[in-house]
All heavy atoms as a GROMACS GRO file, in nm:
protein
  622
    1MET      N    1  -0.838   3.630  -1.693
    1MET     CA    2  -0.808   3.738  -1.782
    1MET      C    3  -0.813   3.869  -1.703
    1MET      O    4  -0.899   3.889  -1.620
    1MET     CB    5  -0.909   3.740  -1.896
    1MET     CG    6  -0.885   3.848  -1.997
    1MET     SD    7  -1.004   3.841  -2.131
    1MET     CE    8  -0.904   3.761  -2.252
    2THR      N    9  -0.718   3.957  -1.733
    2THR     CA   10  -0.714   4.085  -1.663
    2THR      C   11  -0.812   4.183  -1.724
    2THR      O   12  -0.859   4.165  -1.836
    2THR     CB   13  -0.573   4.145  -1.669
    2THR    OG1   14  -0.539   4.167  -1.805
    2THR    CG2   15  -0.471   4.053  -1.605
    3LEU      N   16  -0.842   4.286  -1.650
    3LEU     CA   17  -0.930   4.392  -1.700
    3LEU      C   18  -0.861   4.467  -1.813
    3LEU      O   19  -0.737   4.476  -1.816
    3LEU     CB   20  -0.965   4.488  -1.587
    3LEU     CG   21  -1.049   4.430  -1.474
    3LEU    CD1   22  -1.062   4.531  -1.362
    3LEU    CD2   23  -1.185   4.389  -1.525
    4PRO      N   24  -0.936   4.525  -1.905
    4PRO     CA   25  -0.874   4.602  -2.013
    4PRO      C   26  -0.802   4.726  -1.959
    4PRO      O   27  -0.844   4.785  -1.860
    4PRO     CB   28  -0.990   4.641  -2.103
    4PRO     CG   29  -1.113   4.619  -2.024
    4PRO     CD   30  -1.081   4.521  -1.916
    5ARG      N   31  -0.694   4.763  -2.025
    5ARG     CA   32  -0.619   4.881  -1.985
    5ARG      C   33  -0.679   5.005  -2.052
    5ARG      O   34  -0.719   4.998  -2.168
    5ARG     CB   35  -0.473   4.868  -2.027
    5ARG     CG   36  -0.400   4.759  -1.956
    5ARG     CD   37  -0.257   4.753  -2.005
    5ARG     NE   38  -0.184   4.654  -1.932
    5ARG     CZ   39  -0.160   4.532  -1.976
    5ARG    NH1   40  -0.203   4.496  -2.094
    5ARG    NH2   41  -0.092   4.447  -1.903
    6PHE      N   42  -0.682   5.113  -1.980
    6PHE     CA   43  -0.726   5.239  -2.038
    6PHE      C   44  -0.603   5.308  -2.094
    6PHE      O   45  -0.511   5.344  -2.021
    6PHE     CB   46  -0.794   5.326  -1.932
    6PHE     CG   47  -0.922   5.267  -1.881
    6PHE    CD1   48  -0.928   5.205  -1.757
    6PHE    CD2   49  -1.036   5.272  -1.959
    6PHE    CE1   50  -1.045   5.149  -1.711
    6PHE    CE2   51  -1.154   5.216  -1.913
    6PHE     CZ   52  -1.159   5.155  -1.790
    7LEU      N   53  -0.599   5.323  -2.224
    7LEU     CA   54  -0.484   5.383  -2.289
    7LEU      C   55  -0.489   5.534  -2.273
    7LEU      O   56  -0.593   5.596  -2.295
    7LEU     CB   57  -0.482   5.346  -2.438
    7LEU     CG   58  -0.468   5.198  -2.467
    7LEU    CD1   59  -0.474   5.173  -2.616
    7LEU    CD2   60  -0.341   5.143  -2.408
    8LYS      N   61  -0.376   5.591  -2.234
    8LYS     CA   62  -0.364   5.735  -2.220
    8LYS      C   63  -0.240   5.780  -2.295
    8LYS      O   64  -0.137   5.712  -2.290
    8LYS     CB   65  -0.351   5.775  -2.072
    8LYS     CG   66  -0.476   5.754  -1.991
    8LYS     CD   67  -0.451   5.783  -1.847
    8LYS     CE   68  -0.503   5.919  -1.812
    8LYS     NZ   69  -0.486   5.950  -1.670
    9VAL      N   70  -0.249   5.890  -2.360
    9VAL     CA   71  -0.135   5.948  -2.431
    9VAL      C   72  -0.028   5.986  -2.330
    9VAL      O   73  -0.056   6.047  -2.227
    9VAL     CB   74  -0.181   6.070  -2.514
    9VAL    CG1   75  -0.061   6.140  -2.576
    9VAL    CG2   76  -0.279   6.027  -2.621
   10GLY      N   77   0.098   5.947  -2.357
   10GLY     CA   78   0.210   5.986  -2.274
   10GLY      C   79   0.231   5.901  -2.149
   10GLY      O   80   0.306   5.938  -2.061
   11LYS      N   81   0.168   5.787  -2.142
   11LYS     CA   82   0.179   5.701  -2.023
   11LYS      C   83   0.302   5.611  -2.033
   11LYS      O   84   0.344   5.572  -2.140
   11LYS     CB   85   0.054   5.617  -2.009
   11LYS     CG   86   0.045   5.543  -1.880
   11LYS     CD   87  -0.096   5.496  -1.855
   11LYS     CE   88  -0.096   5.405  -1.735
   11LYS     NZ   89  -0.166   5.459  -1.624
   12THR      N   90   0.358   5.576  -1.918
   12THR     CA   91   0.468   5.480  -1.911
   12THR      C   92   0.414   5.350  -1.856
   12THR      O   93   0.341   5.349  -1.757
   12THR     CB   94   0.581   5.534  -1.821
   12THR    OG1   95   0.630   5.656  -1.878
   12THR    CG2   96   0.696   5.437  -1.811
   13TRP      N   97   0.448   5.238  -1.922
   13TRP     CA   98   0.393   5.108  -1.888
   13TRP      C   99   0.503   5.011  -1.847
   13TRP      O  100   0.613   5.012  -1.902
   13TRP     CB  101   0.323   5.046  -2.009
   13TRP     CG  102   0.204   5.118  -2.058
   13TRP    CD1  103   0.199   5.210  -2.158
   13TRP    CD2  104   0.069   5.103  -2.013
   13TRP    NE1  105   0.071   5.254  -2.177
   13TRP    CE2  106  -0.011   5.189  -2.089
   13TRP    CE3  107   0.011   5.024  -1.915
   13TRP    CZ2  108  -0.148   5.198  -2.070
   13TRP    CZ3  109  -0.126   5.034  -1.898
   13TRP    CH2  110  -0.204   5.120  -1.974
   14PHE      N  111   0.472   4.920  -1.755
   14PHE     CA  112   0.553   4.803  -1.726
   14PHE      C  113   0.472   4.684  -1.775
   14PHE      O  114   0.360   4.660  -1.726
   14PHE     CB  115   0.580   4.790  -1.576
   14PHE     CG  116   0.652   4.663  -1.542
   14PHE    CD1  117   0.789   4.652  -1.564
   14PHE    CD2  118   0.586   4.554  -1.489
   14PHE    CE1  119   0.856   4.535  -1.534
   14PHE    CE2  120   0.652   4.437  -1.459
   14PHE     CZ  121   0.788   4.428  -1.482
   15VAL      N  122   0.523   4.612  -1.873
   15VAL     CA  123   0.449   4.500  -1.932
   15VAL      C  124   0.535   4.374  -1.933
   15VAL      O  125   0.658   4.382  -1.935
   15VAL     CB  126   0.401   4.533  -2.075
   15VAL    CG1  127   0.294   4.638  -2.073
   15VAL    CG2  128   0.514   4.576  -2.163
   16THR      N  129   0.469   4.261  -1.932
   16THR     CA  130   0.535   4.130  -1.934
   16THR      C  131   0.471   4.044  -2.041
   16THR      O  132   0.349   4.044  -2.057
   16THR     CB  133   0.520   4.061  -1.797
   16THR    OG1  134   0.578   4.143  -1.698
   16THR    CG2  135   0.587   3.925  -1.796
   17ARG      N  136   0.554   3.970  -2.115
   17ARG     CA  137   0.506   3.871  -2.211
   17ARG      C  138   0.580   3.742  -2.183
   17ARG      O  139   0.699   3.743  -2.156
   17ARG     CB  140   0.535   3.914  -2.355
   17ARG     CG  141   0.462   4.037  -2.400
   17ARG     CD  142   0.316   4.016  -2.411
   17ARG     NE  143   0.287   3.927  -2.522
   17ARG     CZ  144   0.166   3.897  -2.564
   17ARG    NH1  145   0.063   3.947  -2.503
   17ARG    NH2  146   0.147   3.817  -2.664
   18ARG      N  147   0.508   3.630  -2.192
   18ARG     CA  148   0.576   3.503  -2.171
   18ARG      C  149   0.575   3.421  -2.300
   18ARG      O  150   0.495   3.444  -2.390
   18ARG     CB  151   0.514   3.426  -2.056
   18ARG     CG  152   0.378   3.373  -2.083
   18ARG     CD  153   0.334   3.280  -1.969
   18ARG     NE  154   0.201   3.234  -2.000
   18ARG     CZ  155   0.096   3.250  -1.922
   18ARG    NH1  156   0.110   3.309  -1.807
   18ARG    NH2  157  -0.021   3.207  -1.960
   19CYS      N  158   0.665   3.324  -2.306
   19CYS     CA  159   0.676   3.236  -2.422
   19CYS      C  160   0.555   3.144  -2.431
   19CYS      O  161   0.488   3.118  -2.331
   19CYS     CB  162   0.802   3.152  -2.412
   19CYS     SG  163   0.954   3.246  -2.420
   20ILE      N  164   0.533   3.094  -2.550
   20ILE     CA  165   0.421   3.003  -2.572
   20ILE      C  166   0.435   2.879  -2.484
   20ILE      O  167   0.545   2.825  -2.469
   20ILE     CB  168   0.411   2.967  -2.722
   20ILE    CG1  169   0.283   2.892  -2.750
   20ILE    CG2  170   0.533   2.890  -2.769
   20ILE    CD1  171   0.250   2.881  -2.897
   21PHE      N  172   0.329   2.838  -2.424
   21PHE     CA  173   0.324   2.722  -2.334
   21PHE      C  174   0.422   2.733  -2.218
   21PHE      O  175   0.460   2.633  -2.160
   21PHE     CB  176   0.348   2.592  -2.410
   21PHE     CG  177   0.254   2.569  -2.524
   21PHE    CD1  178   0.301   2.551  -2.652
   21PHE    CD2  179   0.116   2.569  -2.503
   21PHE    CE1  180   0.214   2.531  -2.757
   21PHE    CE2  181   0.030   2.549  -2.608
   21PHE     CZ  182   0.078   2.529  -2.736
   22ARG      N  183   0.466   2.854  -2.187
   22ARG     CA  184   0.561   2.879  -2.078
   22ARG      C  185   0.692   2.801  -2.092
   22ARG      O  186   0.758   2.769  -1.996
   22ARG     CB  187   0.497   2.849  -1.943
   22ARG     CG  188   0.377   2.935  -1.914
   22ARG     CD  189   0.320   2.903  -1.779
   22ARG     NE  190   0.199   2.982  -1.757
   22ARG     CZ  191   0.122   2.969  -1.653
   22ARG    NH1  192   0.151   2.883  -1.559
   22ARG    NH2  193   0.014   3.044  -1.640
   23LYS      N  194   0.729   2.770  -2.216
   23LYS     CA  195   0.852   2.695  -2.241
   23LYS      C  196   0.973   2.784  -2.222
   23LYS      O  197   0.968   2.904  -2.243
   23LYS     CB  198   0.852   2.639  -2.383
   23LYS     CG  199   0.755   2.525  -2.402
   23LYS     CD  200   0.775   2.463  -2.537
   23LYS     CE  201   0.686   2.342  -2.552
   23LYS     NZ  202   0.711   2.274  -2.680
   24PHE      N  203   1.084   2.722  -2.187
   24PHE     CA  204   1.211   2.793  -2.169
   24PHE      C  205   1.279   2.808  -2.306
   24PHE      O  206   1.368   2.730  -2.341
   24PHE     CB  207   1.300   2.719  -2.070
   24PHE     CG  208   1.241   2.710  -1.933
   24PHE    CD1  209   1.194   2.591  -1.884
   24PHE    CD2  210   1.233   2.823  -1.853
   24PHE    CE1  211   1.138   2.583  -1.756
   24PHE    CE2  212   1.179   2.817  -1.725
   24PHE     CZ  213   1.131   2.697  -1.678
   25LEU      N  214   1.238   2.908  -2.382
   25LEU     CA  215   1.286   2.925  -2.520
   25LEU      C  216   1.394   3.032  -2.534
   25LEU      O  217   1.462   3.038  -2.635
   25LEU     CB  218   1.169   2.960  -2.612
   25LEU     CG  219   1.058   2.855  -2.622
   25LEU    CD1  220   0.944   2.909  -2.706
   25LEU    CD2  221   1.112   2.726  -2.679
   26LEU      N  222   1.408   3.118  -2.436
   26LEU     CA  223   1.500   3.231  -2.447
   26LEU      C  224   1.634   3.195  -2.385
   26LEU      O  225   1.659   3.218  -2.267
   26LEU     CB  226   1.439   3.355  -2.382
   26LEU     CG  227   1.303   3.397  -2.439
   26LEU    CD1  228   1.246   3.512  -2.359
   26LEU    CD2  229   1.316   3.432  -2.585
   27ARG      N  230   1.723   3.141  -2.468
   27ARG     CA  231   1.856   3.100  -2.421
   27ARG      C  232   1.943   3.223  -2.402
   27ARG      O  233   1.932   3.320  -2.476
   27ARG     CB  234   1.922   3.009  -2.523
   27ARG     CG  235   1.849   2.883  -2.550
   27ARG     CD  236   1.918   2.811  -2.662
   27ARG     NE  237   1.930   2.905  -2.774
   27ARG     CZ  238   1.924   2.872  -2.900
   27ARG    NH1  239   1.910   2.748  -2.935
   27ARG    NH2  240   1.933   2.963  -2.996
   28PRO      N  241   2.035   3.218  -2.308
   28PRO     CA  242   2.128   3.332  -2.289
   28PRO      C  243   2.247   3.321  -2.383
   28PRO      O  244   2.359   3.290  -2.343
   28PRO     CB  245   2.170   3.318  -2.142
   28PRO     CG  246   2.161   3.171  -2.116
   28PRO     CD  247   2.046   3.121  -2.200
   29ASP      N  248   2.223   3.343  -2.514
   29ASP     CA  249   2.333   3.339  -2.610
   29ASP      C  250   2.324   3.458  -2.704
   29ASP      O  251   2.226   3.532  -2.705
   29ASP     CB  252   2.336   3.207  -2.688
   29ASP     CG  253   2.212   3.181  -2.771
   29ASP    OD1  254   2.131   3.274  -2.788
   29ASP    OD2  255   2.196   3.069  -2.819
   30ARG      N  256   2.427   3.476  -2.784
   30ARG     CA  257   2.436   3.593  -2.872
   30ARG      C  258   2.325   3.595  -2.977
   30ARG      O  259   2.266   3.700  -3.005
   30ARG     CB  260   2.573   3.595  -2.940
   30ARG     CG  261   2.590   3.717  -3.030
   30ARG     CD  262   2.729   3.726  -3.081
   30ARG     NE  263   2.810   3.775  -2.969
   30ARG     CZ  264   2.941   3.777  -2.968
   30ARG    NH1  265   3.008   3.732  -3.070
   30ARG    NH2  266   3.006   3.824  -2.865
   31GLU      N  267   2.293   3.481  -3.035
   31GLU     CA  268   2.191   3.475  -3.140
   31GLU      C  269   2.054   3.516  -3.086
   31GLU      O  270   1.982   3.595  -3.149
   31GLU     CB  271   2.186   3.334  -3.197
   31GLU     CG  272   2.087   3.318  -3.311
   31GLU     CD  273   2.086   3.177  -3.365
   31GLU    OE1  274   2.162   3.092  -3.318
   31GLU    OE2  275   2.005   3.154  -3.457
   32THR      N  276   2.016   3.464  -2.971
   32THR     CA  277   1.888   3.498  -2.911
   32THR      C  278   1.882   3.646  -2.873
   32THR      O  279   1.781   3.714  -2.895
   32THR     CB  280   1.861   3.410  -2.788
   32THR    OG1  281   1.868   3.273  -2.827
   32THR    CG2  282   1.725   3.439  -2.728
   33THR      N  283   1.993   3.697  -2.819
   33THR     CA  284   1.999   3.839  -2.782
   33THR      C  285   1.981   3.928  -2.904
   33THR      O  286   1.906   4.026  -2.900
   33THR     CB  287   2.132   3.870  -2.712
   33THR    OG1  288   2.143   3.787  -2.597
   33THR    CG2  289   2.140   4.016  -2.671
   34ARG      N  290   2.049   3.897  -3.012
   34ARG     CA  291   2.035   3.976  -3.135
   34ARG      C  292   1.894   3.970  -3.190
   34ARG      O  293   1.839   4.071  -3.236
   34ARG     CB  294   2.134   3.928  -3.240
   34ARG     CG  295   2.276   3.968  -3.210
   34ARG     CD  296   2.368   3.923  -3.318
   34ARG     NE  297   2.505   3.962  -3.289
   34ARG     CZ  298   2.609   3.922  -3.358
   34ARG    NH1  299   2.594   3.841  -3.460
   34ARG    NH2  300   2.730   3.962  -3.326
   35LEU      N  301   1.834   3.852  -3.188
   35LEU     CA  302   1.697   3.838  -3.237
   35LEU      C  303   1.599   3.921  -3.154
   35LEU      O  304   1.513   3.991  -3.208
   35LEU     CB  305   1.656   3.691  -3.236
   35LEU     CG  306   1.514   3.660  -3.282
   35LEU    CD1  307   1.497   3.697  -3.428
   35LEU    CD2  308   1.483   3.514  -3.260
   36LEU      N  309   1.614   3.915  -3.020
   36LEU     CA  310   1.527   3.994  -2.933
   36LEU      C  311   1.548   4.143  -2.955
   36LEU      O  312   1.452   4.220  -2.960
   36LEU     CB  313   1.551   3.959  -2.787
   36LEU     CG  314   1.484   3.831  -2.738
   36LEU    CD1  315   1.532   3.797  -2.599
   36LEU    CD2  316   1.335   3.844  -2.740
   37ASP      N  317   1.674   4.186  -2.968
   37ASP     CA  318   1.702   4.328  -2.993
   37ASP      C  319   1.634   4.375  -3.121
   37ASP      O  320   1.574   4.482  -3.125
   37ASP     CB  321   1.852   4.353  -3.002
   37ASP     CG  322   1.921   4.348  -2.868
   37ASP    OD1  323   1.852   4.351  -2.765
   37ASP    OD2  324   2.046   4.341  -2.867
   38TYR      N  325   1.644   4.294  -3.226
   38TYR     CA  326   1.581   4.330  -3.353
   38TYR      C  327   1.429   4.337  -3.339
   38TYR      O  328   1.366   4.433  -3.382
   38TYR     CB  329   1.619   4.231  -3.462
   38TYR     CG  330   1.544   4.256  -3.590
   38TYR    CD1  331   1.583   4.358  -3.676
   38TYR    CD2  332   1.432   4.181  -3.623
   38TYR    CE1  333   1.513   4.383  -3.792
   38TYR    CE2  334   1.361   4.206  -3.739
   38TYR     CZ  335   1.402   4.307  -3.823
   38TYR     OH  336   1.332   4.333  -3.937
   39ALA      N  337   1.370   4.233  -3.278
   39ALA     CA  338   1.224   4.228  -3.266
   39ALA      C  339   1.170   4.342  -3.182
   39ALA      O  340   1.069   4.406  -3.217
   39ALA     CB  341   1.182   4.093  -3.207
   40ILE      N  342   1.237   4.372  -3.072
   40ILE     CA  343   1.193   4.481  -2.984
   40ILE      C  344   1.208   4.615  -3.055
   40ILE      O  345   1.118   4.699  -3.052
   40ILE     CB  346   1.273   4.480  -2.852
   40ILE    CG1  347   1.238   4.355  -2.771
   40ILE    CG2  348   1.246   4.607  -2.770
   40ILE    CD1  349   1.334   4.328  -2.657
   41GLY      N  350   1.320   4.634  -3.123
   41GLY     CA  351   1.341   4.759  -3.197
   41GLY      C  352   1.241   4.778  -3.309
   41GLY      O  353   1.189   4.888  -3.329
   42HIS      N  354   1.214   4.672  -3.382
   42HIS     CA  355   1.117   4.680  -3.492
   42HIS      C  356   0.976   4.712  -3.440
   42HIS      O  357   0.908   4.798  -3.495
   42HIS     CB  358   1.116   4.547  -3.569
   42HIS     CG  359   1.020   4.545  -3.683
   42HIS    ND1  360   1.042   4.615  -3.799
   42HIS    CD2  361   0.900   4.484  -3.698
   42HIS    CE1  362   0.940   4.595  -3.882
   42HIS    NE2  363   0.853   4.516  -3.822
   43ALA      N  364   0.936   4.644  -3.333
   43ALA     CA  365   0.804   4.670  -3.275
   43ALA      C  366   0.795   4.812  -3.219
   43ALA      O  367   0.692   4.879  -3.235
   43ALA     CB  368   0.774   4.568  -3.165
   44ALA      N  369   0.902   4.859  -3.155
   44ALA     CA  370   0.901   4.994  -3.099
   44ALA      C  371   0.892   5.099  -3.209
   44ALA      O  372   0.819   5.199  -3.196
   44ALA     CB  373   1.026   5.017  -3.015
   45LYS      N  374   0.964   5.078  -3.318
   45LYS     CA  375   0.959   5.173  -3.430
   45LYS      C  376   0.820   5.174  -3.494
   45LYS      O  377   0.765   5.280  -3.524
   45LYS     CB  378   1.065   5.138  -3.533
   45LYS     CG  379   1.075   5.235  -3.645
   45LYS     CD  380   1.189   5.198  -3.739
   45LYS     CE  381   1.199   5.298  -3.852
   45LYS     NZ  382   1.308   5.264  -3.944
   46LYS      N  383   0.764   5.056  -3.514
   46LYS     CA  384   0.632   5.045  -3.577
   46LYS      C  385   0.524   5.111  -3.491
   46LYS      O  386   0.436   5.179  -3.541
   46LYS     CB  387   0.598   4.898  -3.599
   46LYS     CG  388   0.467   4.874  -3.667
   46LYS     CD  389   0.445   4.726  -3.689
   46LYS     CE  390   0.310   4.702  -3.755
   46LYS     NZ  391   0.286   4.560  -3.778
   47ALA      N  392   0.532   5.091  -3.359
   47ALA     CA  393   0.430   5.143  -3.267
   47ALA      C  394   0.460   5.284  -3.219
   47ALA      O  395   0.378   5.343  -3.150
   47ALA     CB  396   0.415   5.050  -3.148
   48ARG      N  397   0.578   5.336  -3.251
   48ARG     CA  398   0.621   5.469  -3.206
   48ARG      C  399   0.619   5.481  -3.054
   48ARG      O  400   0.566   5.576  -2.998
   48ARG     CB  401   0.536   5.578  -3.272
   48ARG     CG  402   0.549   5.581  -3.422
   48ARG     CD  403   0.478   5.697  -3.484
   48ARG     NE  404   0.354   5.732  -3.417
   48ARG     CZ  405   0.239   5.749  -3.478
   48ARG    NH1  406   0.230   5.736  -3.606
   48ARG    NH2  407   0.133   5.782  -3.409
   49VAL      N  408   0.677   5.377  -2.988
   49VAL     CA  409   0.694   5.382  -2.843
   49VAL      C  410   0.844   5.386  -2.814
   49VAL      O  411   0.926   5.352  -2.898
   49VAL     CB  412   0.630   5.260  -2.772
   49VAL    CG1  413   0.482   5.254  -2.799
   49VAL    CG2  414   0.699   5.131  -2.807
   50ARG      N  415   0.878   5.427  -2.694
   50ARG     CA  416   1.018   5.433  -2.650
   50ARG      C  417   1.040   5.324  -2.546
   50ARG      O  418   0.972   5.322  -2.444
   50ARG     CB  419   1.048   5.570  -2.592
   50ARG     CG  420   1.190   5.587  -2.552
   50ARG     CD  421   1.216   5.731  -2.513
   50ARG     NE  422   1.332   5.733  -2.427
   50ARG     CZ  423   1.340   5.798  -2.312
   50ARG    NH1  424   1.238   5.869  -2.271
   50ARG    NH2  425   1.447   5.793  -2.241
   51VAL      N  426   1.133   5.234  -2.574
   51VAL     CA  427   1.166   5.128  -2.479
   51VAL      C  428   1.267   5.184  -2.380
   51VAL      O  429   1.378   5.220  -2.416
   51VAL     CB  430   1.221   5.004  -2.550
   51VAL    CG1  431   1.259   4.897  -2.448
   51VAL    CG2  432   1.121   4.950  -2.650
   52ILE      N  433   1.228   5.192  -2.255
   52ILE     CA  434   1.315   5.244  -2.150
   52ILE      C  435   1.402   5.132  -2.094
   52ILE      O  436   1.521   5.149  -2.070
   52ILE     CB  437   1.232   5.311  -2.039
   52ILE    CG1  438   1.158   5.430  -2.098
   52ILE    CG2  439   1.319   5.352  -1.922
   52ILE    CD1  440   1.052   5.488  -2.008
   53ALA      N  441   1.342   5.014  -2.074
   53ALA     CA  442   1.416   4.899  -2.022
   53ALA      C  443   1.352   4.771  -2.075
   53ALA      O  444   1.232   4.766  -2.098
   53ALA     CB  445   1.415   4.899  -1.870
   54ALA      N  446   1.436   4.670  -2.093
   54ALA     CA  447   1.388   4.539  -2.134
   54ALA      C  448   1.476   4.433  -2.067
   54ALA      O  449   1.598   4.446  -2.065
   54ALA     CB  450   1.394   4.524  -2.285
   55VAL      N  451   1.411   4.331  -2.013
   55VAL     CA  452   1.482   4.220  -1.949
   55VAL      C  453   1.422   4.091  -2.002
   55VAL      O  454   1.300   4.073  -1.999
   55VAL     CB  455   1.468   4.224  -1.795
   55VAL    CG1  456   1.534   4.104  -1.732
   55VAL    CG2  457   1.526   4.352  -1.740
   56ALA      N  458   1.507   4.003  -2.052
   56ALA     CA  459   1.462   3.873  -2.101
   56ALA      C  460   1.508   3.764  -2.006
   56ALA      O  461   1.628   3.754  -1.976
   56ALA     CB  462   1.516   3.848  -2.241
   57LEU      N  463   1.415   3.684  -1.959
   57LEU     CA  464   1.447   3.568  -1.878
   57LEU      C  465   1.421   3.444  -1.963
   57LEU      O  466   1.391   3.456  -2.081
   57LEU     CB  467   1.365   3.569  -1.749
   57LEU     CG  468   1.414   3.677  -1.650
   57LEU    CD1  469   1.348   3.809  -1.680
   57LEU    CD2  470   1.390   3.636  -1.510
   58SER      N  471   1.434   3.327  -1.909
   58SER     CA  472   1.427   3.206  -1.991
   58SER      C  473   1.290   3.180  -2.054
   58SER      O  474   1.283   3.120  -2.161
   58SER     CB  475   1.470   3.085  -1.910
   58SER     OG  476   1.390   3.073  -1.794
   59ASN      N  477   1.183   3.227  -1.992
   59ASN     CA  478   1.051   3.201  -2.051
   59ASN      C  479   0.961   3.324  -2.056
   59ASN      O  480   0.843   3.311  -2.083
   59ASN     CB  481   0.981   3.087  -1.977
   59ASN     CG  482   0.943   3.122  -1.836
   59ASN    OD1  483   0.988   3.221  -1.780
   59ASN    ND2  484   0.858   3.040  -1.777
   60HIS      N  485   1.014   3.442  -2.027
   60HIS     CA  486   0.932   3.564  -2.038
   60HIS      C  487   1.023   3.687  -2.046
   60HIS      O  488   1.142   3.678  -2.021
   60HIS     CB  489   0.836   3.575  -1.919
   60HIS     CG  490   0.902   3.594  -1.787
   60HIS    ND1  491   0.963   3.493  -1.718
   60HIS    CD2  492   0.915   3.705  -1.709
   60HIS    CE1  493   1.011   3.540  -1.604
   60HIS    NE2  494   0.984   3.669  -1.596
   61VAL      N  495   0.961   3.797  -2.088
   61VAL     CA  496   1.033   3.925  -2.097
   61VAL      C  497   0.954   4.032  -2.025
   61VAL      O  498   0.832   4.026  -2.014
   61VAL     CB  499   1.059   3.968  -2.243
   61VAL    CG1  500   1.156   3.875  -2.312
   61VAL    CG2  501   0.931   3.977  -2.322
   62HIS      N  502   1.026   4.131  -1.972
   62HIS     CA  503   0.966   4.248  -1.908
   62HIS      C  504   1.010   4.370  -1.987
   62HIS      O  505   1.125   4.379  -2.030
   62HIS     CB  506   1.016   4.265  -1.764
   62HIS     CG  507   0.981   4.153  -1.673
   62HIS    ND1  508   0.853   4.132  -1.626
   62HIS    CD2  509   1.057   4.056  -1.617
   62HIS    CE1  510   0.853   4.027  -1.545
   62HIS    NE2  511   0.976   3.979  -1.539
   63PHE      N  512   0.918   4.465  -2.003
   63PHE     CA  513   0.947   4.590  -2.070
   63PHE      C  514   0.897   4.707  -1.987
   63PHE      O  515   0.791   4.698  -1.925
   63PHE     CB  516   0.874   4.601  -2.205
   63PHE     CG  517   0.907   4.494  -2.303
   63PHE    CD1  518   0.817   4.391  -2.327
   63PHE    CD2  519   1.026   4.495  -2.372
   63PHE    CE1  520   0.846   4.292  -2.417
   63PHE    CE2  521   1.056   4.397  -2.462
   63PHE     CZ  522   0.965   4.294  -2.486
   64VAL      N  523   0.971   4.815  -1.989
   64VAL     CA  524   0.922   4.944  -1.943
   64VAL      C  525   0.922   5.030  -2.069
   64VAL      O  526   1.028   5.051  -2.130
   64VAL     CB  527   1.010   5.007  -1.834
   64VAL    CG1  528   0.958   5.143  -1.794
   64VAL    CG2  529   1.018   4.915  -1.713
   65ILE      N  530   0.804   5.076  -2.109
   65ILE     CA  531   0.794   5.155  -2.231
   65ILE      C  532   0.722   5.286  -2.203
   65ILE      O  533   0.634   5.293  -2.116
   65ILE     CB  534   0.720   5.079  -2.344
   65ILE    CG1  535   0.576   5.044  -2.305
   65ILE    CG2  536   0.795   4.955  -2.385
   65ILE    CD1  537   0.493   4.993  -2.420
   66HIS      N  538   0.762   5.388  -2.277
   66HIS     CA  539   0.691   5.516  -2.273
   66HIS      C  540   0.611   5.524  -2.401
   66HIS      O  541   0.664   5.505  -2.511
   66HIS     CB  542   0.788   5.633  -2.263
   66HIS     CG  543   0.719   5.765  -2.262
   66HIS    ND1  544   0.642   5.807  -2.154
   66HIS    CD2  545   0.711   5.862  -2.354
   66HIS    CE1  546   0.592   5.925  -2.182
   66HIS    NE2  547   0.630   5.959  -2.303
   67ASP      N  548   0.483   5.553  -2.388
   67ASP     CA  549   0.389   5.546  -2.500
   67ASP      C  550   0.328   5.683  -2.527
   67ASP      O  551   0.220   5.715  -2.478
   67ASP     CB  552   0.281   5.445  -2.463
   67ASP     CG  553   0.189   5.411  -2.578
   67ASP    OD1  554   0.215   5.456  -2.690
   67ASP    OD2  555   0.090   5.339  -2.553
   68PRO      N  556   0.395   5.766  -2.609
   68PRO     CA  557   0.344   5.902  -2.632
   68PRO      C  558   0.218   5.908  -2.719
   68PRO      O  559   0.148   6.008  -2.717
   68PRO     CB  560   0.461   5.972  -2.701
   68PRO     CG  561   0.539   5.864  -2.764
   68PRO     CD  562   0.522   5.743  -2.676
   69CYS      N  563   0.188   5.800  -2.792
   69CYS     CA  564   0.073   5.804  -2.886
   69CYS      C  565  -0.036   5.702  -2.852
   69CYS      O  566  -0.124   5.678  -2.935
   69CYS     CB  567   0.122   5.777  -3.027
   69CYS     SG  568   0.247   5.894  -3.085
   70ALA      N  569  -0.030   5.640  -2.736
   70ALA     CA  570  -0.127   5.538  -2.694
   70ALA      C  571  -0.130   5.421  -2.792
   70ALA      O  572  -0.236   5.372  -2.831
   70ALA     CB  573  -0.266   5.598  -2.675
   71ASN      N  574  -0.012   5.371  -2.831
   71ASN     CA  575   0.002   5.259  -2.924
   71ASN      C  576   0.056   5.132  -2.857
   71ASN      O  577   0.111   5.047  -2.925
   71ASN     CB  578   0.096   5.297  -3.039
   71ASN     CG  579   0.032   5.389  -3.138
   71ASN    OD1  580  -0.089   5.395  -3.148
   71ASN    ND2  581   0.113   5.463  -3.208
   72MET      N  582   0.044   5.120  -2.728
   72MET     CA  583   0.099   5.003  -2.658
   72MET      C  584   0.049   4.871  -2.714
   72MET      O  585   0.128   4.778  -2.730
   72MET     CB  586   0.071   5.014  -2.508
   72MET     CG  587   0.145   4.911  -2.425
   72MET     SD  588   0.051   4.765  -2.382
   72MET     CE  589  -0.080   4.830  -2.285
   73PRO      N  590  -0.079   4.855  -2.751
   73PRO     CA  591  -0.122   4.727  -2.808
   73PRO      C  592  -0.052   4.694  -2.939
   73PRO      O  593  -0.026   4.578  -2.967
   73PRO     CB  594  -0.272   4.746  -2.830
   73PRO     CG  595  -0.312   4.851  -2.732
   73PRO     CD  596  -0.194   4.942  -2.724
   74VAL      N  597  -0.018   4.794  -3.018
   74VAL     CA  598   0.056   4.769  -3.143
   74VAL      C  599   0.196   4.718  -3.110
   74VAL      O  600   0.246   4.626  -3.176
   74VAL     CB  601   0.064   4.898  -3.228
   74VAL    CG1  602   0.150   4.877  -3.350
   74VAL    CG2  603  -0.075   4.945  -3.266
   75PHE      N  604   0.259   4.773  -3.009
   75PHE     CA  605   0.392   4.727  -2.968
   75PHE      C  606   0.386   4.582  -2.919
   75PHE      O  607   0.471   4.502  -2.954
   75PHE     CB  608   0.447   4.817  -2.856
   75PHE     CG  609   0.576   4.767  -2.798
   75PHE    CD1  610   0.694   4.781  -2.867
   75PHE    CD2  611   0.579   4.705  -2.674
   75PHE    CE1  612   0.814   4.735  -2.814
   75PHE    CE2  613   0.697   4.659  -2.619
   75PHE     CZ  614   0.815   4.674  -2.690
   76MET      N  615   0.286   4.550  -2.842
   76MET     CA  616   0.277   4.414  -2.786
   76MET      C  617   0.243   4.314  -2.893
   76MET      O  618   0.283   4.202  -2.888
   76MET     CB  619   0.176   4.409  -2.673
   76MET     CG  620   0.213   4.492  -2.554
   76MET     SD  621   0.376   4.460  -2.487
   76MET     CE  622   0.355   4.297  -2.424
   0.00000   0.00000   0.00000
């Protein structure tokens, strides 16, 4: 387990999340892309973060987010 992050207002983060059991669940198709776009947008709006970049691979995603309100855990 990694050390806890110190949240700071206005910080930019590079974060990674992987699929459950490291399974290859993220297919490169239109349906999966739309679902990810919706989920990322909904989480960003709820947490009031700005998504600068997002990359989805077959079993994990990378995000670069700007967090003006220190709400990164809500986004994740």
